[in-house]
C-alpha positions as CSV (number, residue, x, y, z in Angstrom):
1,M,-76.4,61.3,27.4
2,G,-74.2,59.8,24.6
3,R,-75.7,58.5,21.4
4,G,-76.3,54.8,21.4
5,R,-75.0,52.3,18.9
6,V,-77.2,52.1,15.8
7,E,-77.9,48.6,14.5
8,L,-76.9,48.2,10.9
9,K,-79.6,46.8,8.8
10,R,-81.4,47.5,5.5
11,I,-83.5,50.6,5.5
12,E,-87.0,49.6,4.6
13,N,-88.3,53.0,3.6
14,K,-87.3,53.6,0.0
15,I,-87.0,57.4,0.2
16,N,-84.9,57.3,3.4
17,R,-82.7,54.6,1.8
18,Q,-82.1,56.8,-1.2
19,V,-81.3,59.8,0.9
20,T,-78.9,57.8,3.1
21,F,-77.2,56.3,0.0
22,S,-76.6,59.8,-1.4
23,K,-75.2,61.2,1.8
24,R,-73.0,58.1,2.5
25,R,-71.8,58.0,-1.1
26,S,-70.6,61.6,-0.9
27,G,-68.9,61.0,2.4
28,L,-67.2,57.8,1.1
29,L,-65.9,59.5,-2.0
30,K,-64.6,62.4,0.2
31,K,-62.9,59.9,2.6
32,A,-61.3,58.1,-0.4
33,H,-59.9,61.4,-1.7
34,E,-58.6,62.4,1.8
35,I,-56.8,59.1,2.4
36,S,-55.1,59.3,-1.1
37,V,-53.9,62.8,-0.4
38,L,-52.9,62.4,3.3
39,C,-51.2,59.0,2.9
40,D,-50.0,59.1,-0.7
41,A,-51.9,55.9,-1.5
42,E,-53.5,54.7,-4.7
43,V,-57.2,54.4,-4.2
44,A,-59.9,53.1,-6.5
45,L,-63.5,53.2,-5.4
46,I,-66.4,51.7,-7.3
47,I,-70.1,52.0,-6.3
48,F,-73.2,50.7,-8.0
49,S,-76.5,51.9,-6.9
50,T,-79.6,49.7,-6.6
51,K,-80.6,51.0,-10.1
52,G,-77.2,50.0,-11.5
53,K,-75.8,53.5,-11.8
54,L,-72.0,53.6,-11.4
55,Y,-70.1,55.9,-9.1
56,E,-66.3,55.7,-9.0
57,Y,-63.2,57.5,-7.8
58,S,-59.5,56.9,-8.5
59,T,-56.3,58.7,-7.9
60,D,-54.1,60.2,-10.6
61,S,-52.9,56.8,-11.8
62,S,-56.3,56.1,-13.3
63,M,-58.8,53.3,-12.6
64,E,-57.4,51.0,-15.4
65,K,-53.9,50.9,-14.0
66,I,-55.1,50.3,-10.4
67,L,-57.4,47.5,-11.6
68,E,-54.5,46.0,-13.7
69,R,-52.3,46.1,-10.6
70,Y,-55.0,44.5,-8.5
71,E,-55.4,41.7,-11.0
72,Q,-51.6,41.0,-11.1
73,Y,-51.4,41.0,-7.3
74,C,-54.4,38.6,-7.0
75,Y,-52.9,36.3,-9.7
76,T,-49.5,36.2,-8.0
77,E,-51.0,35.6,-4.6
78,K,-53.2,32.8,-6.0
79,A,-50.2,31.3,-7.8
80,L,-48.2,31.3,-4.6
81,I,-51.0,29.8,-2.7
82,S,-51.5,27.1,-5.3
83,S,-47.8,26.4,-5.4
84,D,-47.7,26.1,-1.6
85,L,-50.6,23.8,-1.6
86,E,-49.0,21.7,-4.4
87,S,-45.7,21.6,-2.6
88,Q,-47.4,20.6,0.6
89,G,-49.2,17.9,-1.3
90,N,-45.9,16.7,-2.8
91,W,-44.2,16.7,0.6
92,C,-47.1,14.7,2.1
93,Q,-46.9,12.2,-0.7
94,E,-43.1,12.0,-0.4
95,Y,-43.4,11.5,3.3
96,G,-45.9,8.7,2.8
97,K,-43.5,6.9,0.4
98,L,-40.5,7.3,2.7
99,K,-42.5,6.1,5.7
100,A,-43.6,3.0,3.8
101,K,-40.1,2.4,2.7
102,V,-38.7,2.7,6.3
103,E,-41.4,0.3,7.5
104,A,-40.5,-2.2,4.8
105,L,-36.8,-2.0,5.6
106,S,-37.4,-2.4,9.3
107,K,-39.6,-5.4,8.7
108,S,-36.9,-7.0,6.4
109,Q,-34.3,-6.3,9.1
110,R,-36.4,-8.0,11.7
111,H,-36.8,-11.0,9.4
112,L,-33.0,-11.2,8.8
113,M,-32.5,-11.2,12.6
114,G,-35.0,-14.2,12.9
115,E,-37.8,-12.2,14.4
116,Q,-41.5,-12.0,13.5
117,L,-41.4,-14.9,11.1
118,D,-44.9,-16.1,11.9
119,S,-46.4,-14.0,9.1
120,L,-44.2,-15.5,6.4
121,N,-45.2,-18.5,4.3
122,L,-43.0,-21.3,3.0
123,K,-42.0,-19.5,-0.2
124,E,-41.1,-16.3,1.7
125,L,-39.1,-18.3,4.2
126,Q,-37.2,-20.1,1.4
127,Q,-36.4,-16.7,-0.2
128,L,-35.2,-15.4,3.1
129,E,-33.0,-18.5,3.5
130,N,-31.5,-18.0,0.1
131,Q,-30.8,-14.4,0.8
132,L,-29.0,-15.3,4.1
133,D,-26.9,-17.9,2.2
134,I,-25.8,-15.4,-0.4
135,S,-25.0,-12.9,2.4
136,L,-22.9,-15.5,4.2
137,K,-21.0,-16.3,1.0
138,H,-20.2,-12.7,0.5
139,I,-19.1,-12.3,4.2
140,R,-16.9,-15.4,4.1
141,S,-15.3,-14.2,0.8
142,R,-14.5,-10.9,2.3
143,K,-13.2,-12.5,5.5
144,N,-10.9,-14.8,3.5
145,Q,-9.6,-11.9,1.4
146,I,-8.7,-9.9,4.6
147,M,-7.0,-13.0,6.1
148,F,-4.9,-13.6,2.9
149,E,-3.9,-9.9,2.9
150,S,-2.9,-10.1,6.5
151,I,-0.9,-13.3,5.9
152,A,0.9,-11.7,2.9
153,E,1.7,-8.6,5.0
154,L,3.1,-10.8,7.8
155,Q,5.2,-12.7,5.3
156,R,6.6,-9.5,3.9
157,K,7.5,-8.3,7.4
158,E,9.1,-11.7,8.2
159,K,11.2,-11.5,5.0
160,A,12.3,-8.0,5.9
161,L,13.3,-9.0,9.4
162,Q,15.3,-12.0,8.1
163,E,17.2,-9.8,5.7
164,Q,17.9,-7.4,8.6
165,N,19.0,-10.2,10.8
166,R,21.4,-11.6,8.1
167,S,22.8,-8.1,7.7
168,L,23.4,-7.7,11.4
169,E,25.0,-11.2,11.6
170,K,27.4,-10.2,8.7
171,Q,28.4,-7.0,10.5
172,V,29.0,-8.9,13.7
173,M,31.2,-11.5,12.0
174,E,33.2,-8.8,10.2
175,K,33.8,-7.0,13.5
176,Q,34.8,-10.3,15.2
177,K,37.1,-11.1,12.3
178,A,38.8,-7.7,12.5
179,K,39.1,-8.0,16.2
180,A,40.8,-11.4,15.9
181,M,43.2,-10.2,13.3
182,S,44.1,-7.2,15.4
183,Q,44.7,-9.5,18.4
184,Q,46.9,-11.8,16.3
185,A,48.9,-8.9,15.0
186,A,49.5,-7.6,18.5
187,H,50.4,-11.0,19.8
188,W,52.9,-11.5,16.9
189,Q,54.5,-8.2,17.6
190,Q,54.9,-9.1,21.2
191,V,56.4,-12.5,20.3
192,Q,58.9,-10.8,17.9
193,T,59.8,-8.4,20.7
194,N,60.4,-11.2,23.2
195,S,62.4,-13.3,20.7
196,S,64.7,-10.4,19.8
197,S,65.7,-9.7,23.4
198,P,65.4,-13.0,25.5
199,S,68.4,-12.1,27.7
200,F,66.1,-10.5,30.3
201,L,64.7,-13.9,31.1
202,I,68.1,-15.6,31.5
203,A,70.1,-14.8,34.5
204,E,73.7,-14.0,33.6
205,P,76.2,-16.2,35.5
206,H,78.3,-14.4,38.0
207,H,81.9,-15.2,37.8
208,T,82.6,-15.8,41.4
209,L,84.9,-18.1,43.1
210,N,82.1,-19.8,45.0
211,I,79.9,-21.5,42.3
212,G,77.6,-24.0,43.9
213,C,74.9,-26.3,42.8
214,Y,72.2,-23.8,43.7
215,Q,73.4,-21.4,41.0
216,Q,73.6,-24.1,38.4
217,R,70.1,-25.3,39.2
218,A,68.7,-21.7,38.9
219,T,70.4,-21.3,35.6
220,V,69.0,-24.5,34.2
221,E,65.5,-23.7,35.5
222,A,65.6,-20.3,33.9
223,E,66.7,-21.7,30.5
224,E,63.9,-24.3,30.7
225,A,61.3,-21.6,31.5
226,V,62.5,-19.6,28.4
227,E,62.2,-22.6,26.1
228,A,58.8,-23.5,27.4
229,Q,57.6,-19.9,26.9
230,V,58.9,-19.9,23.3
231,R,57.3,-23.2,22.6
232,M,54.0,-22.0,23.9
233,N,54.1,-18.8,21.9
234,N,55.1,-20.8,18.8
235,S,52.1,-23.1,19.3
236,M,49.7,-20.1,19.2
237,L,51.1,-18.7,15.9
238,P,49.9,-19.7,12.5
239,P,51.9,-22.2,10.4
240,W,53.4,-19.5,8.1
241,M,54.8,-17.6,11.1
242,L,56.3,-20.8,12.6
243,S,58.0,-21.6,9.3
244,H,59.4,-18.1,9.3
245,I,60.7,-18.4,12.8
246,N,62.2,-21.9,12.3
247,G,63.8,-20.8,9.1
């Protein structure tokens, strides 16, 4: 049968306790040496007996260096723990301040919206009214400024469109004037051509023995038609051209 589990408790018999201490101390020192060699670890072991006698073991780095390293490690860890606790405390305090500020802003916003006014007294309501009046003045001032800027922009656009319209009208009038002058020049050239050779409109008389009234009437009508055409053309010409023709 296997060995049962031994309950750990203080050995009442003094002699047995001293023997057990001696054996276990030797085994503990041996185990400390083994772990330092096998695992290349720095080990420091300190044992005080019931009589106050010191038993110790340390690796090659000596007990003082190991204890100094232990103190530095413990100090650094404590500093980190304390800084973490302090940081947590600061964050908690900052969170409380921000939460209170958010609640105050939400409450003020509800008051500005006309909600939850039952908790306000007369003085607080007057302050809220004054605050709303000041806000309305700022809003109206900004609105008027935007309206004036929009009106000025529209006036600038209107002025630019008017200038563009005048420029287009000027171009159209110049084109119409050039077209009229070209038409007058072409008409005057046609009139000069017609006046220089009018014989194609007048039928030349045929010297025949049988000259009747019909031929005379045709000749007179042709002459009248030529004169009427000339008068009409002269009426469409400018005065300086008429004086030139008459001269």
